[in-house]
N, C-alpha and C positions, 0 to 999 in steps of 0.2 A: 365722091361725098358730098353730101349735102348740109354744110353747116349753120347751127341755127340763128339768125340776125341778129336778137336779140342775149343770147350766154356764147355763143359759139360753140354749144354742142354738137356731136355729130349726131345728126335727126336718121342716121339708118334707113333711108329710102332709097326703092330702084325708080332711080328717076327716070329707066325705059318706059315702064308705068305710070307716070304721072301725067295727068291734062292739068289743060286750063281751068277754073273753077276748080279743084280739089279742095278739099281742104286739111290740114295736116299740124300736128299739136307737137309743140316741144315738150319730152320726157321730164327734161332737167329744171325747165322754169313753169310750166305749163301754157307759155304763151302759144297763141294761136295765128294761124295764116293761113292765104288763100295762095294758090299756083295764078299768077299774072300772066306768065309762060313758062312756055318748056324749055324754046332753045334760043339765048340762053334764057338758063331755068331762073325767076325772079319770084320772090316772095314778097306778101305784103302783108302785113299786121291784121286780122281779122278787125270788120269796123272803122276802119282809114278811111275807106274809100266813100261809107257812109257818111264822115262826119265832113270831106270835102265838098261833096255832092249837096249838102246843107247848104252849107256856109255858100256856096255859089248861089243855092236858090234864096236865100237872104240877102241876097248881092244884087241879085235880079228883082225881088221884089221894093229893095228901095229907091233904084233904077227908076221902077212906075212908079214910086210917089212922087217924084222928082216933077 
């Protein structure tokens, strides 16, 4: 059983058929997640990694200006 990280709703997924990079949506709260790893199963909210990458890019640009 896979629970939504946001609302703890049962996502009713077949864990054996999931692959890294798959997109999953919660029917209860509407949140979208990406499968990061399958063993153990780890879900990340869609867009979270993109924001982290942008923050790192901005920090790198600041370092270059110095």
